[in-house]
N, C-alpha and C positions, 0 to 999 in steps of 0.2 A: 530684195530684203538686204542683201548685203551690199548691193550700192546704196541702195537708203541710209544704212548705217552708216556708210563711209561718207554721207553728204553729211550727216550729224556730228560725224565725229572729227571731221577733217581739220578743224579748228587745233581742238587739243592734239592731234597725230600729228600736223605738221608744227605748231608749243613744244612738241617735247621731240621733231626731230632736230630743231633749231639747236635746244638746248643741248641736245646729245650732240651735235656738232661741234659747238665752244668748247663744250666743255671736252673734247677730243683734242681741238688744236690746245688748248692749254696745255695739257699734257703732253703731247706730242714734242712739242715748242720747249719745255722747261726740263722733260727729261734726258737729254744727251749730257748735259753738264751734269748732273745727278752720275748717271752711270759711268762719267770719266772720272769724278771725284774716287767712286766705288773701285773701280779698277787701278786709281793710284792708289790707295788704301793699302793694297795686300790683302784685302780679308779674304779675298778668292781663294786664295793658296795658302791659307793660314791654317796649321793642326798642331800650335804648343798653346803653354798659358796664356800668350800677349795677345790671344785672336781678340780678349773681349775688350783689352786697351784700344786696339787699333780701330775695332767697333765703336767704339764711344768715340775716336778722335775722328770715325768718319762723319758720325751723326754729329756732333759739335762743328764739325766745319761746315755740313751742309745747311745747319741753323744759323750760320753767321757768313754764307754766302749767298751771290744771286745768281740766280741761271742764266743771264746774259752776262756774267762777268768777263772781259776783254774784248766786248763789243763796241765798238765805237758809236754807236746806237740803243746804247742799255735804257728801255722805255722804264725802269724802274727810278726811283728816284736815291737820291743816295740813304743810307741807314735801314733801307726795306728791305727785306729779304721774305721773297714769294713762297718759297721750301713749307715753313710752317703752314703759312696759309692755304695752300693749296694741299697738304697733306689734310690736316684740320677740318677746312670747307668740305675738301669732297667727301669725307665720312659723314660730315653731319649732312649732305645733300644725301648721299644715299640711306643713311638712316630715314629722313624726312619723305624721300620721294613715295611708299608706299601709302603713307597718312597724305600727300598730295594726292594722289590717284585717287584714293577713296573719297575727298572731299570734292573733287573737282569732276573726276569722271565716276564716280559708282552712285554719289547722295544726287544729285540732278536727275540720274539716267532714267528710273521710274516716276521720281517725284515733279518731276518737270511735267510729265503727261499728266500727273495726277492734277496739279495746282494748274494747269492752263486749260486743263477740259479739253485736252487733242485725244486725248487716252478713248473716248468716247468716239472716236473718226477712227482712230487708230485699229482698235480691237474689234470693230467691225465691220470690218474687210475681209477679203477671201484668207487674209494671212491670221493665222489662230493666235491667241497670245501665248499660247506654248514654243510657235515657232518663231516669234519676234522676238521671245525673251531669251530662246536659245542660243539665237543670233546674234544679240547684243552683248549675254555674259559673256559667250565665246570670246567672240574677236577680240572685244575692247577687254577682256581679261588677260588675253595670250600678248597684245601689244601692252597692258601692262606690266607683266612679268618679263616681258623680252626686253623694255626701254628698263627697268628698275636694275637687272640683271647686266645688262650692257654697261652700266655704270658704274656698277661693281667691278667687272671683268677688267675696265679698262683702268680702273683707283687700281685695282692689285696688281697690275702690268707694270705701272706707272712706279707703285710703292716697292717692287721685289727688293733692289736694293735696299732699301729700308729695313724690309722684315728680314733681310740675310742677317743685316748689322745687327738687329736687337733679338735675332733665333740664337747667337753665339755669345751674348750676354753684354752684348755695348747699351747704354742708358745715356739720355739726353733726356731735358726738361720740356721739350717739344715732341717728341717722338718716343711715347712710352708705352707699357703693355703688350702683352702678348695675345694670339690668335684667339684664345678665351676671352679676353678681355670684353667688357659688355660691349662696347662703342665696333670695337672691330669683328666681332664675333656676329653681328646682325648684318654687319654689312659688308660680309665674303663669304666664299662659298655658296651652297645653295639656299641659305637660310634668305635671303632678299626673295629669291622664287615665291619661297611662305608668307611670308610678309605682303608683298604683295599683292597675291591673290588671296589674303585676309580681308587687307584693308580694302580693296576693290568690291568683293562681296560685301562688305562690312557695309558701305556705303551702299550699294544699291538696297539692301535689304530695309537700312535703315530710312531711306527714300520711300518705299513701299509704306513700311510699317505708320511713317510721319507723317505723309502727305505732303510735306512742305520743303523746299531745297535748301532753306535757309538754317533752319532748327535739325534738318539730315545734317547737314555738314559738322553742326556743333557736336552731336551726338555721336557722330563717326569720329572728330577727334577726339573728344571726350574717352571713349571707350577704347580706342586703338593705342591710345598713350596709356590707358592704365594696364592693354596686355603688354605694350613694351615694359613696364616697369614692372609685371608681375612676373616676366620670364625670368629674367638675370637672377632676381629676386627668391624665388619660391619654385619656381617648374625648372629652369634648367639645371640646377646643383642635383637636382633628385630623376632626370631623366635616365641616368645608370648608378646605380649603386656605388659609391666613389673606393677607393682604395684609403688604407691607412698604413701612419707611421707614424714612428718619436725621433726626434731629432735635440742631441744636447742643447742646451741653452747657450750660445755663441754671442761675439761681437757684431753679428747681422740682426740682433734683435731690437725691437722697437718695445720700451716696456713704458705702460700706461700710466696716467698721472694716478699721485698716492698725497695722501692728507698723513702729520705725523699723527700717531696713536692709532691708524687707523688700522684692522689687522685683516681687511677684506684683500684681496691677490687682485692688482690689477691686470687687466687683458696687455697681453702684449702677443706681438706675431711676429712673422721674420720680415724683415726689412725688406730684403730683395722678393719676398713673394716665391721664392724658390721651394726644391723638395732636392735633397741633395739625392744626385745619379736620375733626376728624374727632368730635366733642360724642357722647358716648357710646359710644365704641367701646372695646371688650374686648382690651385687650393682655393677649396671650398669651406673647410673651417679650423677652427685650430682652439687648443686649450691646453690646460695642463695638469701632469699628470705627475705620479708621484712612483717610486721603482717597482710596487708592486702593479702597475697601471691604474692606478685609481685615479678621478678628477679630484685636483686639488686647489681649495676654493679659497681657504685663508693664507695667509704669510706665514709658514713656519716660526717659532720660538724664536730660534736661533738668528732669524733674519729679520722679526719685527723689530728688534732693537736698531736695527741700522735704516728703518725708514726713512729717518732725516736726513738720512747721507745720500752721495750719488748714488744714481740708478746703477752706475755701472757694478757697483760693491754690492748693491742688492741681487743683482743679476751672479754673480760671482759666489755668492751666497746659497742661492737658490739651486745654483750649479752644483754648488757640495753637498747640498742636502738630497740632491738626486731628482730635483725638480726637471721633465724634459718637457718639452713641448709634441703635444699628438695633434696630428696633421691629418685633415681628409682632404682629399684629392681626386682631382680625375688627369691621368695619366696622357700627354702629347698625342699618342696614339691612339687615343679615342675621340679626336675631335670631330671623325668625319662621322664617326656613329653618332654622335650629340648631337653635329649639323642635320643630322637625317633625320632623327627622332624629333628635335625640333619644328625641321621644315614638315614632318607627315602629321603633328598635332594641328599646325598651320593649314595645311589644305585642308585638312578632317572637317577644323571649323570651317573652313570657306565651304565645303562640299556640304555640311548642315546649312549655312546661309542659304546658298543657291538652292536647298532644297526648300527653303522657309518661303523664299521668291516665289518658288513654282505653285506651290501650295496655297499661300497667301493670294495671287494675281487669280489664279484659278476658280478660286470662291469671291474674288470679287467681280460684281455686275455693275459699277458704276465708280 
């Protein structure tokens, strides 16, 4: 049965191995230049207030240089920088990998047997349906998880200098966000393992229930995309009860749009998205409160008169009236706890879909 699974799966396995090898070659060939720029930036040994400036300088330099600078045979055209392309492209690749696994590995797994009628022969041999499904799901799910995590680990190794620079306060237009940002969170750590397992079993279950490969692929893509949207919007912020704090209104605040004569308090938030004394924290919510800690939803009368003036004047007025920003956040120290919680949810969903496959295939007789 293992040999049969390999025979049927070898095209997908070879394709994944080639893609992984090409990805590794790209990262290995471009990282030395990045490591050299990072070493020369002085970030590693910096322990002063200038660290953020050094980090931003490194990221900006990285965004304007080529990985093969100084080589006589630079393969890149003038003006094209590969680093932003690799950084963004690699994250998107890892983000899409579980969906690709579900669509092209999971959906055809059982649907192909039902659609072509080969299941009548396959499941009436000495190998039982349970054994057939056990071997198929176990081997291919393990391969899906291993390949997805391999992509993630390679990208994490390659982007280590970028992550360290952003960790000390560096910022650049093409290198943004922290470990909790939606794209970074699902493509690093152990989360790719959970998404790969869920994507594959979702495709297998969809194929078994729909019995047609192409419609099962479409359903797999739609459901998986919905889960990827729901996780950062509604599930992840509530996995662990957030901590709360209040901060004064300062110049690192973005004030929302407002109209003359409108007494509603416009939305505002920290421009940097940071929490004082909590580097790398994930801000999950913000709002305005008064000195007593009560929510404020309308402009104080003293500030409403300045609604047609510059936003900075209103900020000064709000600060003078004792209005503060209430923040809900997850500390950076909870990163792995949130990773484990989200991955656990996905693995439970994958286990449920696996059980559904065994139950449904066991009942099917045609």
